[in-house]
C-alpha positions in Angstrom: 0.0 0.0 0.0 2.9 2.4 0.7 4.0 2.3 -2.9 0.5 3.2 -4.0 0.3 6.1 -1.7 3.7 7.3 -2.8 2.7 7.1 -6.5 -0.5 8.9 -5.8 1.3 11.7 -3.9 3.7 12.1 -6.9 0.7 12.3 -9.3 -1.2 14.7 -7.2 1.7 17.1 -6.6 2.7 17.1 -10.2 -0.7 18.4 -11.4 -0.5 21.9 -12.8 -3.1 23.5 -10.5 -3.0 26.9 -12.4 -4.9 25.3 -15.4 -7.6 23.5 -13.5 -11.3 24.4 -13.7 -13.0 25.1 -10.4 -14.6 21.7 -10.5 -11.2 20.1 -11.0 -9.7 22.1 -8.2 -12.5 20.8 -5.9 -11.8 17.2 -7.1 -8.1 17.7 -6.5 -8.7 19.0 -3.0 -11.0 16.0 -2.2 -8.3 13.6 -3.6 -5.7 15.2 -1.4 -7.9 14.9 1.6 -8.6 11.2 0.9 -4.9 10.7 0.4 -4.2 12.2 3.8 -6.8 10.0 5.4 -5.2 6.9 3.7 -1.8 7.9 5.0 -3.2 8.2 8.5 -5.0 4.9 8.3 -1.7 3.2 7.1 0.1 4.7 10.2 -2.6 3.4 12.5 -2.5 0.0 10.8 1.3 -0.2 11.3 0.9 0.6 15.0 -1.8 -2.0 15.4 0.6 -4.6 13.7 3.3 -3.7 16.2 0.9 -4.0 19.1 -0.3 -7.4 17.8 3.2 -8.6 17.6 4.0 -7.6 21.2 0.8 -9.2 22.5 1.4 -12.3 20.4 4.9 -12.7 21.8 3.6 -12.2 25.3 0.9 -14.9 24.7 3.6 -17.3 23.3 5.8 -16.6 26.4 2.9 -17.4 28.8 2.2 -20.6 26.8 5.8 -21.7 26.8 6.6 -20.6 30.4 3.3 -21.8 31.8 2.5 -18.3 33.1 5.6 -18.0 35.2 
């Protein structure tokens, strides 16, 4: 997903905004807002993966050590 976000960022920031119609400017603004949301969701997803790994390692330790 990170590659897709990076490619989209490149596309959006390479658009010549001076030649856009008002409707296109609105669409570009909406696309940038959606991109920001996707980036934030990816950050949240990464943190959740890290938390899952920690909890999973704790659970494995409890299973192996018998809760000691």
